[in-house]
Structure formats: C-alpha cells, structure tokens
C-alpha positions in Angstrom: 16.3 14.0 -5.3 13.2 12.5 -6.9 14.4 8.8 -6.5 14.0 7.1 -3.2 15.3 3.2 -3.5 14.3 1.2 -0.1 15.4 -3.0 0.3 12.6 -4.5 1.8 12.3 -8.0 3.4 9.6 -10.4 1.7 9.2 -13.7 1.4 12.5 -14.6 -0.8 15.8 -14.8 0.7 17.1 -11.6 -1.2 15.3 -8.3 -0.3 13.3 -6.7 -2.6 14.1 -3.3 -4.3 11.5 -0.9 -4.0 11.9 2.3 -6.2 10.0 5.2 -6.3 10.8 8.2 -8.7 9.4 11.1 -9.6 8.8 11.5 -13.4 7.4 15.0 -13.6 5.2 17.6 -11.4 2.4 14.8 -10.8 3.6 11.6 -12.0 5.3 9.5 -9.7 6.5 5.6 -10.5 6.5 2.9 -7.7 8.6 -0.2 -8.8 9.4 -3.8 -6.9 11.5 -6.1 -7.5 8.7 -8.8 -6.3 6.7 -11.2 -8.4 3.9 -8.9 -7.9 5.6 -5.5 -8.9 7.0 -6.8 -11.5 4.1 -7.9 -13.7 2.2 -4.2 -12.4 0.1 -5.7 -9.7 -1.0 -5.0 -6.2 2.3 -5.0 -4.3 2.0 -5.0 -0.4 6.0 -3.7 -0.1 5.1 -0.6 -2.1 2.2 -0.1 0.1 4.0 -0.6 3.4 6.0 2.4 2.3 3.6 4.4 1.2 2.0 4.0 4.8 5.0 4.5 6.5 5.1 0.9 7.7 8.8 -0.3 7.9 8.5 -3.5 10.1 10.3 -5.2 6.8 12.4 -2.0 6.3 16.1 -3.9 5.9 18.0 -1.0 4.1 19.1 1.8 6.5 17.4 4.5 5.2 14.1 4.8 7.4 14.5 8.7 7.6 13.9 9.1 3.7 10.1 7.8 4.5 9.2 11.5 4.8 10.8 12.3 1.6 8.7 9.6 0.4 5.4 11.3 1.6 6.5 14.5 -0.4 7.0 12.7 -3.2 3.3 11.0 -3.2 1.3 14.4 -2.5 -0.1 15.7 -5.3 1.0 12.6 -7.3 -1.2 9.8 -9.4 0.0 7.8 -7.5 -1.7 9.8 -4.1 -4.9 10.3 -5.8 -5.4 6.5 -7.0 -4.1 5.2 -3.3 -6.5 7.5 -2.0 -9.3 5.4 -4.0 -8.2 2.3 -2.7 -8.3 3.5 1.3 -11.8 4.6 0.5 -12.8 1.8 -1.0 -11.2 -0.7 1.9 -13.2 1.6 4.1 -16.6 1.2 2.2 -15.5 -2.5 2.3 -15.3 -3.2 5.7 -18.0 -1.3 6.9 -20.2 -3.3 4.3 -18.6 -6.4 6.1 -19.8 -5.3 9.2 -22.9 -4.7 8.5 -23.1 -8.4 6.7 -22.1 -9.6 9.6 -24.8 -8.1 11.6 -27.6 -8.6 8.9 -26.5 -12.8 9.3 -26.6 -12.3 13.2 -30.2 -11.2 12.7 -30.9 -13.2 10.6 -30.1 -16.1 12.5 -31.5 -14.9 15.7 -34.9 -14.8 13.5 -35.0 -18.5 12.2 -34.1 -19.2 16.5 -37.8 -17.8 16.9 
C-alpha cells in the first residue's frame, strides 16, 4: 500500500483527514484537511503521526503507524523533517543558554 489515511481529532467537531501518499521512491505527499494543512502550512496533525503520537488518533488504524515510518524512510519529507528536528534541538539549547545568561546578568546587577 502506498497510501495511508488517518483521522485525527483536532479543534473542530469533525476529525481531520490526514493522508500520506508515496508518489515515487523518494517523494511522499502528506495532506491534512485542517486549515493550516489545506494551505500547505505547518500542521501538527501530520507531525503527531510522523512522531508516532496517537493521542488524537480517532481512526481504528493505529497498527498502520509502522507502515507510515516505512513510507517516510528515504523520502523528501524525512529529510526535511530531520532538519526541523535538528533546528528544534538547536533552538531549545539556545533558549537554555539565554536563560542562563539572563540569570547571570541579573546576578551581576545585584553585586
């Protein structure tokens, strides 16, 4: 199967339809019917599924998540998503460094 469809509960009454479809060996499309997904923006529903998170999954196909991981492997989405993960890691480290620097500054101001 080269197409997987999941229903994910979001902020609306009707669950969102999240579709992953393999187009070629390294090209995978991912769609979501949420407002952000419909205009090609960041969509947490797709990312939840890509992370294996099932808290909002309302369709009865949790067993297909390993297949999703297989579809992602080697795809253009996997490459781009890894860049997001790496950037988030760097941003988290920068936030911690900034918090420490602010604390040090506040301490220096008390002296």
